[in-house]
Backbone as XML, in Angstrom:
<?xml version="1.0"?>
<chain id="A" units="angstrom">
  <residue number="1" name="MET">
    <atom name="N" x="-83.607" y="-23.692" z="-37.898"/>
    <atom name="CA" x="-82.647" y="-23.555" z="-38.975"/>
    <atom name="C" x="-81.502" y="-22.673" z="-38.459"/>
  </residue>
  <residue number="2" name="SER">
    <atom name="N" x="-80.245" y="-23.133" z="-38.652"/>
    <atom name="CA" x="-79.092" y="-22.372" z="-38.178"/>
    <atom name="C" x="-78.745" y="-21.270" z="-39.180"/>
  </residue>
  <residue number="3" name="ILE">
    <atom name="N" x="-77.882" y="-20.393" z="-38.748"/>
    <atom name="CA" x="-77.457" y="-19.285" z="-39.619"/>
    <atom name="C" x="-76.758" y="-19.818" z="-40.856"/>
  </residue>
  <residue number="4" name="ASN">
    <atom name="N" x="-75.922" y="-20.829" z="-40.694"/>
    <atom name="CA" x="-75.236" y="-21.406" z="-41.848"/>
    <atom name="C" x="-76.231" y="-22.015" z="-42.837"/>
  </residue>
  <residue number="5" name="GLN">
    <atom name="N" x="-77.254" y="-22.627" z="-42.339"/>
    <atom name="CA" x="-78.267" y="-23.208" z="-43.218"/>
    <atom name="C" x="-79.059" y="-22.114" z="-43.904"/>
  </residue>
  <residue number="6" name="GLU">
    <atom name="N" x="-79.331" y="-21.004" z="-43.191"/>
    <atom name="CA" x="-80.042" y="-19.878" z="-43.799"/>
    <atom name="C" x="-79.207" y="-19.257" z="-44.908"/>
  </residue>
  <residue number="7" name="ASN">
    <atom name="N" x="-77.892" y="-19.092" z="-44.652"/>
    <atom name="CA" x="-76.997" y="-18.536" z="-45.666"/>
    <atom name="C" x="-76.941" y="-19.450" z="-46.879"/>
  </residue>
  <residue number="8" name="ALA">
    <atom name="N" x="-76.897" y="-20.740" z="-46.660"/>
    <atom name="CA" x="-76.844" y="-21.691" z="-47.764"/>
    <atom name="C" x="-78.127" y="-21.615" z="-48.585"/>
  </residue>
  <residue number="9" name="ALA">
    <atom name="N" x="-79.247" y="-21.479" z="-47.911"/>
    <atom name="CA" x="-80.524" y="-21.386" z="-48.623"/>
    <atom name="C" x="-80.615" y="-20.075" z="-49.398"/>
  </residue>
  <residue number="10" name="ALA">
    <atom name="N" x="-80.123" y="-18.987" z="-48.836"/>
    <atom name="CA" x="-80.203" y="-17.683" z="-49.483"/>
    <atom name="C" x="-79.282" y="-17.604" z="-50.692"/>
  </residue>
  <residue number="11" name="THR">
    <atom name="N" x="-78.137" y="-18.247" z="-50.627"/>
    <atom name="CA" x="-77.192" y="-18.176" z="-51.741"/>
    <atom name="C" x="-77.394" y="-19.293" z="-52.747"/>
  </residue>
  <residue number="12" name="GLY">
    <atom name="N" x="-78.265" y="-20.220" z="-52.438"/>
    <atom name="CA" x="-78.522" y="-21.307" z="-53.373"/>
    <atom name="C" x="-77.525" y="-22.431" z="-53.295"/>
  </residue>
  <residue number="13" name="VAL">
    <atom name="N" x="-76.682" y="-22.451" z="-52.257"/>
    <atom name="CA" x="-75.700" y="-23.513" z="-52.096"/>
    <atom name="C" x="-76.407" y="-24.718" z="-51.510"/>
  </residue>
  <residue number="14" name="GLN">
    <atom name="N" x="-76.289" y="-25.842" z="-52.149"/>
    <atom name="CA" x="-76.945" y="-27.058" z="-51.673"/>
    <atom name="C" x="-75.937" y="-27.958" z="-50.972"/>
  </residue>
  <residue number="15" name="GLY">
    <atom name="N" x="-76.375" y="-28.761" z="-50.069"/>
    <atom name="CA" x="-75.518" y="-29.734" z="-49.420"/>
    <atom name="C" x="-75.217" y="-29.362" z="-47.988"/>
  </residue>
  <residue number="16" name="GLN">
    <atom name="N" x="-74.442" y="-30.190" z="-47.370"/>
    <atom name="CA" x="-74.094" y="-30.038" z="-45.965"/>
    <atom name="C" x="-72.976" y="-29.003" z="-45.827"/>
  </residue>
  <residue number="17" name="ILE">
    <atom name="N" x="-73.099" y="-28.073" z="-44.909"/>
    <atom name="CA" x="-72.064" y="-27.072" z="-44.636"/>
    <atom name="C" x="-71.386" y="-27.454" z="-43.337"/>
  </residue>
  <residue number="18" name="ASP">
    <atom name="N" x="-70.085" y="-27.581" z="-43.394"/>
    <atom name="CA" x="-69.301" y="-27.913" z="-42.200"/>
    <atom name="C" x="-68.998" y="-26.622" z="-41.455"/>
  </residue>
  <residue number="19" name="PRO">
    <atom name="N" x="-69.473" y="-26.449" z="-40.225"/>
    <atom name="CA" x="-69.254" y="-25.186" z="-39.505"/>
    <atom name="C" x="-67.784" y="-24.919" z="-39.210"/>
  </residue>
  <residue number="20" name="THR">
    <atom name="N" x="-66.939" y="-25.921" z="-39.203"/>
    <atom name="CA" x="-65.518" y="-25.678" z="-38.916"/>
    <atom name="C" x="-64.790" y="-25.095" z="-40.114"/>
  </residue>
  <residue number="21" name="THR">
    <atom name="N" x="-65.284" y="-25.299" z="-41.320"/>
    <atom name="CA" x="-64.602" y="-24.776" z="-42.513"/>
    <atom name="C" x="-65.415" y="-23.733" z="-43.243"/>
  </residue>
  <residue number="22" name="SER">
    <atom name="N" x="-66.621" y="-23.425" z="-42.794"/>
    <atom name="CA" x="-67.466" y="-22.491" z="-43.536"/>
    <atom name="C" x="-66.920" y="-21.073" z="-43.510"/>
  </residue>
  <residue number="23" name="ALA">
    <atom name="N" x="-66.140" y="-20.708" z="-42.479"/>
    <atom name="CA" x="-65.612" y="-19.358" z="-42.394"/>
    <atom name="C" x="-64.393" y="-19.176" z="-43.280"/>
  </residue>
  <residue number="24" name="HIS">
    <atom name="N" x="-63.791" y="-20.265" z="-43.758"/>
    <atom name="CA" x="-62.583" y="-20.173" z="-44.567"/>
    <atom name="C" x="-62.874" y="-20.639" z="-45.981"/>
  </residue>
  <residue number="25" name="ALA">
    <atom name="N" x="-62.312" y="-19.954" z="-46.943"/>
    <atom name="CA" x="-62.459" y="-20.370" z="-48.332"/>
    <atom name="C" x="-61.553" y="-21.564" z="-48.586"/>
  </residue>
  <residue number="26" name="GLU">
    <atom name="N" x="-61.887" y="-22.342" z="-49.556"/>
    <atom name="CA" x="-61.043" y="-23.500" z="-49.868"/>
    <atom name="C" x="-59.693" y="-23.023" z="-50.375"/>
  </residue>
  <residue number="27" name="GLY">
    <atom name="N" x="-58.645" y="-23.713" z="-49.994"/>
    <atom name="CA" x="-57.299" y="-23.374" z="-50.436"/>
    <atom name="C" x="-56.599" y="-22.363" z="-49.549"/>
  </residue>
  <residue number="28" name="VAL">
    <atom name="N" x="-57.305" y="-21.774" z="-48.618"/>
    <atom name="CA" x="-56.695" y="-20.800" z="-47.715"/>
    <atom name="C" x="-56.173" y="-21.554" z="-46.512"/>
  </residue>
  <residue number="29" name="ARG">
    <atom name="N" x="-54.888" y="-21.302" z="-46.187"/>
    <atom name="CA" x="-54.280" y="-21.986" z="-45.049"/>
    <atom name="C" x="-53.963" y="-20.984" z="-43.956"/>
  </residue>
  <residue number="30" name="GLU">
    <atom name="N" x="-53.998" y="-21.465" z="-42.755"/>
    <atom name="CA" x="-53.642" y="-20.650" z="-41.606"/>
    <atom name="C" x="-52.137" y="-20.417" z="-41.588"/>
  </residue>
  <residue number="31" name="PRO">
    <atom name="N" x="-51.659" y="-19.289" z="-41.057"/>
    <atom name="CA" x="-50.221" y="-19.059" z="-40.979"/>
    <atom name="C" x="-49.492" y="-20.144" z="-40.193"/>
  </residue>
  <residue number="32" name="SER">
    <atom name="N" x="-50.119" y="-20.671" z="-39.178"/>
    <atom name="CA" x="-49.464" y="-21.709" z="-38.382"/>
    <atom name="C" x="-49.312" y="-23.011" z="-39.167"/>
  </residue>
  <residue number="33" name="ASP">
    <atom name="N" x="-50.076" y="-23.186" z="-40.255"/>
    <atom name="CA" x="-49.923" y="-24.360" z="-41.107"/>
    <atom name="C" x="-48.742" y="-24.196" z="-42.057"/>
  </residue>
  <residue number="34" name="VAL">
    <atom name="N" x="-48.367" y="-22.962" z="-42.365"/>
    <atom name="CA" x="-47.318" y="-22.682" z="-43.352"/>
    <atom name="C" x="-45.934" y="-22.682" z="-42.712"/>
  </residue>
  <residue number="35" name="VAL">
    <atom name="N" x="-45.787" y="-22.023" z="-41.591"/>
    <atom name="CA" x="-44.488" y="-21.916" z="-40.926"/>
    <atom name="C" x="-44.636" y="-22.266" z="-39.453"/>
  </residue>
  <residue number="36" name="GLU">
    <atom name="N" x="-43.522" y="-22.618" z="-38.855"/>
    <atom name="CA" x="-43.498" y="-22.909" z="-37.435"/>
    <atom name="C" x="-43.565" y="-21.601" z="-36.645"/>
  </residue>
  <residue number="37" name="PRO">
    <atom name="N" x="-44.271" y="-21.579" z="-35.528"/>
    <atom name="CA" x="-44.270" y="-20.379" z="-34.698"/>
    <atom name="C" x="-42.870" y="-20.111" z="-34.165"/>
  </residue>
  <residue number="38" name="THR">
    <atom name="N" x="-42.537" y="-18.851" z="-34.031"/>
    <atom name="CA" x="-41.215" y="-18.485" z="-33.517"/>
    <atom name="C" x="-41.278" y="-18.301" z="-32.014"/>
  </residue>
  <residue number="39" name="ARG">
    <atom name="N" x="-40.161" y="-18.553" z="-31.389"/>
    <atom name="CA" x="-40.070" y="-18.366" z="-29.945"/>
    <atom name="C" x="-38.762" y="-17.642" z="-29.655"/>
  </residue>
  <residue number="40" name="VAL">
    <atom name="N" x="-38.840" y="-16.621" z="-28.851"/>
    <atom name="CA" x="-37.661" y="-15.862" z="-28.459"/>
    <atom name="C" x="-37.335" y="-16.255" z="-27.023"/>
  </residue>
  <residue number="41" name="ASP">
    <atom name="N" x="-36.138" y="-16.812" z="-26.843"/>
    <atom name="CA" x="-35.736" y="-17.249" z="-25.515"/>
    <atom name="C" x="-34.939" y="-16.187" z="-24.769"/>
  </residue>
  <residue number="42" name="SER">
    <atom name="N" x="-34.415" y="-15.208" z="-25.486"/>
    <atom name="CA" x="-33.616" y="-14.183" z="-24.817"/>
    <atom name="C" x="-34.521" y="-13.031" z="-24.382"/>
  </residue>
  <residue number="43" name="PRO">
    <atom name="N" x="-34.186" y="-12.380" z="-23.280"/>
    <atom name="CA" x="-34.998" y="-11.252" z="-22.839"/>
    <atom name="C" x="-34.831" y="-10.058" z="-23.778"/>
  </residue>
  <residue number="44" name="THR">
    <atom name="N" x="-35.804" y="-9.174" z="-23.778"/>
    <atom name="CA" x="-35.708" y="-7.991" z="-24.616"/>
    <atom name="C" x="-34.617" y="-7.079" z="-24.088"/>
  </residue>
  <residue number="45" name="PRO">
    <atom name="N" x="-33.874" y="-6.395" z="-24.969"/>
    <atom name="CA" x="-32.808" y="-5.508" z="-24.500"/>
    <atom name="C" x="-33.405" y="-4.291" z="-23.792"/>
  </residue>
  <residue number="46" name="GLN">
    <atom name="N" x="-32.756" y="-3.884" z="-22.751"/>
    <atom name="CA" x="-33.219" y="-2.742" z="-21.972"/>
    <atom name="C" x="-32.208" y="-1.611" z="-22.080"/>
  </residue>
  <residue number="47" name="ALA">
    <atom name="N" x="-32.695" y="-0.398" z="-22.114"/>
    <atom name="CA" x="-31.830" y="0.763" z="-22.171"/>
    <atom name="C" x="-31.242" y="1.039" z="-20.793"/>
  </residue>
  <residue number="48" name="ALA">
    <atom name="N" x="-30.036" y="1.555" z="-20.767"/>
    <atom name="CA" x="-29.401" y="1.894" z="-19.496"/>
    <atom name="C" x="-30.042" y="3.162" z="-18.941"/>
  </residue>
  <residue number="49" name="THR">
    <atom name="N" x="-30.480" y="3.104" z="-17.719"/>
    <atom name="CA" x="-31.114" y="4.258" z="-17.103"/>
    <atom name="C" x="-30.287" y="4.826" z="-15.958"/>
  </residue>
  <residue number="50" name="GLN">
    <atom name="N" x="-29.219" y="4.142" z="-15.602"/>
    <atom name="CA" x="-28.371" y="4.592" z="-14.514"/>
    <atom name="C" x="-27.083" y="5.183" z="-15.076"/>
  </residue>
  <residue number="51" name="PRO">
    <atom name="N" x="-26.485" y="6.124" z="-14.352"/>
    <atom name="CA" x="-25.204" y="6.667" z="-14.803"/>
    <atom name="C" x="-24.146" y="5.566" z="-14.839"/>
  </residue>
  <residue number="52" name="GLU">
    <atom name="N" x="-23.200" y="5.727" z="-15.726"/>
    <atom name="CA" x="-22.147" y="4.722" z="-15.847"/>
    <atom name="C" x="-21.272" y="4.697" z="-14.597"/>
  </residue>
  <residue number="53" name="THR">
    <atom name="N" x="-20.607" y="3.588" z="-14.404"/>
    <atom name="CA" x="-19.679" y="3.490" z="-13.279"/>
    <atom name="C" x="-18.443" y="4.305" z="-13.585"/>
  </residue>
  <residue number="54" name="SER">
    <atom name="N" x="-17.561" y="4.405" z="-12.629"/>
    <atom name="CA" x="-16.353" y="5.207" z="-12.823"/>
    <atom name="C" x="-15.459" y="4.638" z="-13.922"/>
  </residue>
  <residue number="55" name="GLU">
    <atom name="N" x="-15.626" y="3.366" z="-14.250"/>
    <atom name="CA" x="-14.821" y="2.774" z="-15.314"/>
    <atom name="C" x="-15.208" y="3.322" z="-16.681"/>
  </residue>
  <residue number="56" name="GLY">
    <atom name="N" x="-16.503" y="3.666" z="-16.886"/>
    <atom name="CA" x="-16.973" y="4.081" z="-18.194"/>
    <atom name="C" x="-16.993" y="5.581" z="-18.421"/>
  </residue>
  <residue number="57" name="THR">
    <atom name="N" x="-16.734" y="6.375" z="-17.404"/>
    <atom name="CA" x="-16.795" y="7.824" z="-17.570"/>
    <atom name="C" x="-15.457" y="8.359" z="-18.017"/>
  </residue>
  <residue number="58" name="THR">
    <atom name="N" x="-15.511" y="9.501" z="-18.655"/>
    <atom name="CA" x="-14.277" y="10.155" z="-19.085"/>
    <atom name="C" x="-14.062" y="11.392" z="-18.223"/>
  </residue>
  <residue number="59" name="ASP">
    <atom name="N" x="-12.841" y="11.850" z="-18.173"/>
    <atom name="CA" x="-12.506" y="13.036" z="-17.391"/>
    <atom name="C" x="-12.968" y="14.271" z="-18.158"/>
  </residue>
  <residue number="60" name="THR">
    <atom name="N" x="-13.878" y="15.030" z="-17.569"/>
    <atom name="CA" x="-14.410" y="16.214" z="-18.241"/>
    <atom name="C" x="-13.963" y="17.503" z="-17.578"/>
  </residue>
  <residue number="61" name="ALA">
    <atom name="N" x="-12.872" y="17.451" z="-16.805"/>
    <atom name="CA" x="-12.425" y="18.634" z="-16.079"/>
    <atom name="C" x="-12.002" y="19.756" z="-17.017"/>
  </residue>
  <residue number="62" name="GLY">
    <atom name="N" x="-11.312" y="19.453" z="-18.126"/>
    <atom name="CA" x="-10.825" y="20.487" z="-19.016"/>
    <atom name="C" x="-11.722" y="20.749" z="-20.198"/>
  </residue>
  <residue number="63" name="SER">
    <atom name="N" x="-12.724" y="19.946" z="-20.384"/>
    <atom name="CA" x="-13.575" y="20.126" z="-21.566"/>
    <atom name="C" x="-14.698" y="21.115" z="-21.264"/>
  </residue>
  <residue number="64" name="PRO">
    <atom name="N" x="-15.114" y="21.871" z="-22.276"/>
    <atom name="CA" x="-16.179" y="22.859" z="-22.044"/>
    <atom name="C" x="-17.543" y="22.187" z="-21.878"/>
  </residue>
  <residue number="65" name="THR">
    <atom name="N" x="-18.420" y="22.885" z="-21.187"/>
    <atom name="CA" x="-19.784" y="22.382" z="-21.034"/>
    <atom name="C" x="-20.512" y="22.526" z="-22.366"/>
  </residue>
  <residue number="66" name="TRP">
    <atom name="N" x="-21.698" y="21.933" z="-22.411"/>
    <atom name="CA" x="-22.477" y="22.005" z="-23.652"/>
    <atom name="C" x="-22.809" y="23.458" z="-23.981"/>
  </residue>
  <residue number="67" name="LYS">
    <atom name="N" x="-23.163" y="24.225" z="-22.974"/>
    <atom name="CA" x="-23.505" y="25.637" z="-23.177"/>
    <atom name="C" x="-22.296" y="26.417" z="-23.704"/>
  </residue>
  <residue number="68" name="GLU">
    <atom name="N" x="-21.122" y="26.127" z="-23.159"/>
    <atom name="CA" x="-19.916" y="26.802" z="-23.640"/>
    <atom name="C" x="-19.594" y="26.401" z="-25.069"/>
  </residue>
  <residue number="69" name="GLN">
    <atom name="N" x="-19.848" y="25.145" z="-25.423"/>
    <atom name="CA" x="-19.623" y="24.714" z="-26.801"/>
    <atom name="C" x="-20.553" y="25.450" z="-27.760"/>
  </residue>
  <residue number="70" name="VAL">
    <atom name="N" x="-21.789" y="25.664" z="-27.345"/>
    <atom name="CA" x="-22.737" y="26.398" z="-28.187"/>
    <atom name="C" x="-22.243" y="27.823" z="-28.411"/>
  </residue>
  <residue number="71" name="VAL">
    <atom name="N" x="-21.765" y="28.452" z="-27.345"/>
    <atom name="CA" x="-21.232" y="29.814" z="-27.460"/>
    <atom name="C" x="-20.015" y="29.812" z="-28.381"/>
  </residue>
  <residue number="72" name="GLY">
    <atom name="N" x="-19.150" y="28.806" z="-28.225"/>
    <atom name="CA" x="-17.951" y="28.722" z="-29.068"/>
    <atom name="C" x="-18.289" y="28.559" z="-30.536"/>
  </residue>
  <residue number="73" name="TYR">
    <atom name="N" x="-19.210" y="27.674" z="-30.841"/>
    <atom name="CA" x="-19.605" y="27.487" z="-32.240"/>
    <atom name="C" x="-20.295" y="28.731" z="-32.800"/>
  </residue>
  <residue number="74" name="ALA">
    <atom name="N" x="-21.069" y="29.426" z="-31.955"/>
    <atom name="CA" x="-21.729" y="30.652" z="-32.393"/>
    <atom name="C" x="-20.690" y="31.724" z="-32.730"/>
  </residue>
  <residue number="75" name="LYS">
    <atom name="N" x="-19.678" y="31.854" z="-31.872"/>
    <atom name="CA" x="-18.627" y="32.849" z="-32.131"/>
    <atom name="C" x="-17.824" y="32.476" z="-33.385"/>
  </residue>
  <residue number="76" name="LYS">
    <atom name="N" x="-17.536" y="31.200" z="-33.542"/>
    <atom name="CA" x="-16.778" y="30.750" z="-34.704"/>
    <atom name="C" x="-17.558" y="31.032" z="-35.992"/>
  </residue>
  <residue number="77" name="THR">
    <atom name="N" x="-18.849" y="30.752" z="-35.979"/>
    <atom name="CA" x="-19.687" y="30.999" z="-37.151"/>
    <atom name="C" x="-19.812" y="32.494" z="-37.417"/>
  </residue>
  <residue number="78" name="ARG">
    <atom name="N" x="-20.017" y="33.259" z="-36.365"/>
    <atom name="CA" x="-20.139" y="34.707" z="-36.528"/>
    <atom name="C" x="-18.852" y="35.313" z="-37.090"/>
  </residue>
  <residue number="79" name="GLY">
    <atom name="N" x="-17.713" y="34.850" z="-36.568"/>
    <atom name="CA" x="-16.444" y="35.364" z="-37.065"/>
    <atom name="C" x="-16.232" y="35.002" z="-38.536"/>
  </residue>
  <residue number="80" name="THR">
    <atom name="N" x="-16.651" y="33.813" z="-38.933"/>
    <atom name="CA" x="-16.513" y="33.396" z="-40.329"/>
    <atom name="C" x="-17.409" y="34.236" z="-41.234"/>
  </residue>
  <residue number="81" name="LEU">
    <atom name="N" x="-18.667" y="34.422" z="-40.831"/>
    <atom name="CA" x="-19.610" y="35.145" z="-41.678"/>
    <atom name="C" x="-19.306" y="36.637" z="-41.776"/>
  </residue>
  <residue number="82" name="LEU">
    <atom name="N" x="-18.824" y="37.211" z="-40.689"/>
    <atom name="CA" x="-18.536" y="38.641" z="-40.684"/>
    <atom name="C" x="-17.104" y="38.958" z="-41.097"/>
  </residue>
  <residue number="83" name="GLY">
    <atom name="N" x="-16.312" y="37.931" z="-41.330"/>
    <atom name="CA" x="-14.925" y="38.158" z="-41.732"/>
    <atom name="C" x="-14.070" y="38.695" z="-40.608"/>
  </residue>
  <residue number="84" name="LYS">
    <atom name="N" x="-14.308" y="38.264" z="-39.388"/>
    <atom name="CA" x="-13.532" y="38.704" z="-38.232"/>
    <atom name="C" x="-12.740" y="37.513" z="-37.696"/>
  </residue>
  <residue number="85" name="PRO">
    <atom name="N" x="-11.483" y="37.372" z="-38.089"/>
    <atom name="CA" x="-10.694" y="36.215" z="-37.670"/>
    <atom name="C" x="-10.486" y="36.131" z="-36.156"/>
  </residue>
  <residue number="86" name="GLU">
    <atom name="N" x="-10.433" y="37.269" z="-35.457"/>
    <atom name="CA" x="-10.216" y="37.226" z="-34.005"/>
    <atom name="C" x="-11.429" y="36.619" z="-33.292"/>
  </residue>
  <residue number="87" name="VAL">
    <atom name="N" x="-12.640" y="36.887" z="-33.767"/>
    <atom name="CA" x="-13.849" y="36.293" z="-33.172"/>
    <atom name="C" x="-13.885" y="34.800" z="-33.471"/>
  </residue>
  <residue number="88" name="LYS">
    <atom name="N" x="-13.479" y="34.440" z="-34.682"/>
    <atom name="CA" x="-13.447" y="33.031" z="-35.074"/>
    <atom name="C" x="-12.442" y="32.261" z="-34.219"/>
  </residue>
  <residue number="89" name="GLU">
    <atom name="N" x="-11.265" y="32.828" z="-33.980"/>
    <atom name="CA" x="-10.234" y="32.172" z="-33.158"/>
    <atom name="C" x="-10.701" y="32.042" z="-31.708"/>
  </residue>
  <residue number="90" name="THR">
    <atom name="N" x="-11.387" y="33.070" z="-31.199"/>
    <atom name="CA" x="-11.912" y="33.006" z="-29.834"/>
    <atom name="C" x="-12.916" y="31.857" z="-29.713"/>
  </residue>
  <residue number="91" name="GLY">
    <atom name="N" x="-13.797" y="31.722" z="-30.696"/>
    <atom name="CA" x="-14.764" y="30.632" z="-30.690"/>
    <atom name="C" x="-14.089" y="29.274" z="-30.710"/>
  </residue>
  <residue number="92" name="GLN">
    <atom name="N" x="-13.033" y="29.147" z="-31.510"/>
    <atom name="CA" x="-12.303" y="27.881" z="-31.580"/>
    <atom name="C" x="-11.639" y="27.562" z="-30.244"/>
  </residue>
  <residue number="93" name="LYS">
    <atom name="N" x="-11.111" y="28.556" z="-29.565"/>
    <atom name="CA" x="-10.485" y="28.335" z="-28.255"/>
    <atom name="C" x="-11.516" y="27.909" z="-27.208"/>
  </residue>
  <residue number="94" name="ILE">
    <atom name="N" x="-12.728" y="28.463" z="-27.300"/>
    <atom name="CA" x="-13.799" y="28.074" z="-26.377"/>
    <atom name="C" x="-14.177" y="26.618" z="-26.614"/>
  </residue>
  <residue number="95" name="ILE">
    <atom name="N" x="-14.297" y="26.228" z="-27.877"/>
    <atom name="CA" x="-14.654" y="24.853" z="-28.226"/>
    <atom name="C" x="-13.606" y="23.872" z="-27.707"/>
  </residue>
  <residue number="96" name="GLN">
    <atom name="N" x="-12.339" y="24.250" z="-27.807"/>
    <atom name="CA" x="-11.249" y="23.374" z="-27.366"/>
    <atom name="C" x="-11.058" y="23.401" z="-25.860"/>
  </residue>
  <residue number="97" name="GLY">
    <atom name="N" x="-11.723" y="24.313" z="-25.160"/>
    <atom name="CA" x="-11.627" y="24.388" z="-23.711"/>
    <atom name="C" x="-10.440" y="25.160" z="-23.206"/>
  </residue>
  <residue number="98" name="GLU">
    <atom name="N" x="-9.821" y="25.929" z="-24.068"/>
    <atom name="CA" x="-8.638" y="26.718" z="-23.656"/>
    <atom name="C" x="-9.039" y="27.925" z="-22.825"/>
  </residue>
  <residue number="99" name="ILE">
    <atom name="N" x="-10.176" y="28.539" z="-23.157"/>
    <atom name="CA" x="-10.668" y="29.679" z="-22.375"/>
    <atom name="C" x="-12.150" y="29.453" z="-22.090"/>
  </residue>
  <residue number="100" name="PRO">
    <atom name="N" x="-12.644" y="29.901" z="-20.922"/>
    <atom name="CA" x="-14.081" y="29.767" z="-20.639"/>
    <atom name="C" x="-14.882" y="30.802" z="-21.440"/>
  </residue>
  <residue number="101" name="ALA">
    <atom name="N" x="-16.102" y="30.453" z="-21.749"/>
    <atom name="CA" x="-16.954" y="31.332" z="-22.539"/>
    <atom name="C" x="-17.295" y="32.606" z="-21.787"/>
  </residue>
  <residue number="102" name="LYS">
    <atom name="N" x="-17.306" y="32.572" z="-20.455"/>
    <atom name="CA" x="-17.665" y="33.735" z="-19.657"/>
    <atom name="C" x="-16.663" y="34.872" z="-19.814"/>
  </residue>
  <residue number="103" name="GLN">
    <atom name="N" x="-15.395" y="34.542" z="-20.104"/>
    <atom name="CA" x="-14.372" y="35.575" z="-20.277"/>
    <atom name="C" x="-14.621" y="36.398" z="-21.522"/>
  </residue>
  <residue number="104" name="THR">
    <atom name="N" x="-15.283" y="35.844" z="-22.503"/>
    <atom name="CA" x="-15.447" y="36.541" z="-23.775"/>
    <atom name="C" x="-16.744" y="37.317" z="-23.866"/>
  </residue>
  <residue number="105" name="MET">
    <atom name="N" x="-17.590" y="37.206" z="-22.874"/>
    <atom name="CA" x="-18.892" y="37.899" z="-22.931"/>
    <atom name="C" x="-18.810" y="39.282" z="-22.364"/>
  </residue>
</chain>
């Protein structure tokens, strides 16, 4: 006696059990019966891992470094909070790259 026949006997279901449909309830359809499978023909997009060529870079000779920008924003915020306009102006000049942050330390 097969497992399907044992299950049928235990549940009281009479008749022939088709092993191809016994795992699925009636009325349930497979996803592939409802919609067509999708296919992607284009490759997945990849992130750039190499530095840009000279065409894509900008001239950073006069602009402050990230560290100098942090110092500039810190000075600007400190000058605003403490009511010191000269500290605030110094921070703004550092952010704009007019003076290096090392001169103000």
